[in-house]
C-alpha positions in Angstrom: 15.2 -12.6 -9.0 14.9 -9.4 -6.9 12.3 -7.8 -4.7 12.3 -4.0 -4.4 10.4 -2.0 -1.8 10.4 1.8 -1.8 8.8 4.1 0.7 8.8 7.8 0.3 6.9 11.0 1.2 5.3 13.5 -1.2 5.4 17.3 -0.6 1.8 17.2 0.7 2.7 14.6 3.4 1.3 11.6 1.6 3.3 8.4 2.2 3.8 6.2 -0.9 4.9 2.6 -0.6 5.9 0.9 -3.9 6.4 -2.8 -4.0 7.7 -4.9 -6.9 6.9 -8.5 -6.5 8.0 -11.3 -8.9 6.7 -14.3 -7.0 3.1 -14.9 -5.9 3.4 -16.0 -2.3 -0.4 -16.1 -1.9 -0.3 -13.4 0.8 0.2 -10.2 -1.1 -3.2 -8.6 -0.3 -2.7 -9.2 3.5 0.8 -7.8 3.3 -0.3 -4.7 1.5 -3.0 -4.0 4.0 -0.6 -4.7 6.9 2.1 -2.3 5.5 -0.4 0.5 4.8 -1.9 0.1 8.3 1.6 0.4 9.8 2.3 3.5 7.8 -0.9 5.0 9.0 -0.6 4.0 12.7 3.0 5.1 12.8 1.9 8.7 12.2 0.1 9.0 15.5 1.1 8.9 19.1 -1.3 8.4 22.0 -4.0 11.1 22.2 -3.4 12.6 18.8 -6.5 13.2 16.6 -7.1 11.0 13.6 -7.8 14.0 11.4 -4.0 14.7 11.5 -3.2 11.6 9.5 -1.7 12.0 6.1 -2.8 9.8 3.2 -1.0 6.5 2.4 -0.8 5.1 -1.1 0.4 1.6 -1.8 1.4 0.7 -5.4 2.1 -2.9 -6.3 3.9 -3.8 -9.5 3.4 -7.6 -9.9 4.8 -10.2 -12.3 1.7 -12.4 -11.7 -2.1 -12.2 -11.8 -3.4 -11.3 -8.4 -7.0 -11.5 -9.3 -8.9 -14.0 -11.5 -10.1 -11.6 -14.2 -8.9 -10.4 -17.6 -8.4 -6.8 -16.7 -5.0 -5.4 -17.6 -5.2 -2.5 -15.1 -6.9 -2.7 -11.8 -7.3 0.0 -9.2 -8.8 -0.5 -5.7 -9.2 1.8 -2.8 -10.7 2.0 0.7 -12.8 5.1 1.0 -15.8 6.6 2.8 -19.0 6.0 0.9 
């Protein structure tokens, strides 16, 4: 059993967090949101403008079903409507 986390930065400044998770600890969604939030908030210091933030992408490769549906591939995002 192994858990692998990789965090890197693309040429355009986008931060990418890749997580491989073999066991369902029932807290994966909360952890992904927390990690992404930390990667965003860590880009700013007090007084800096939010429009200077670079994108953050979280990719989870899981060996369990996270959602109760039959979809093989799922993609979710937070975005402005």
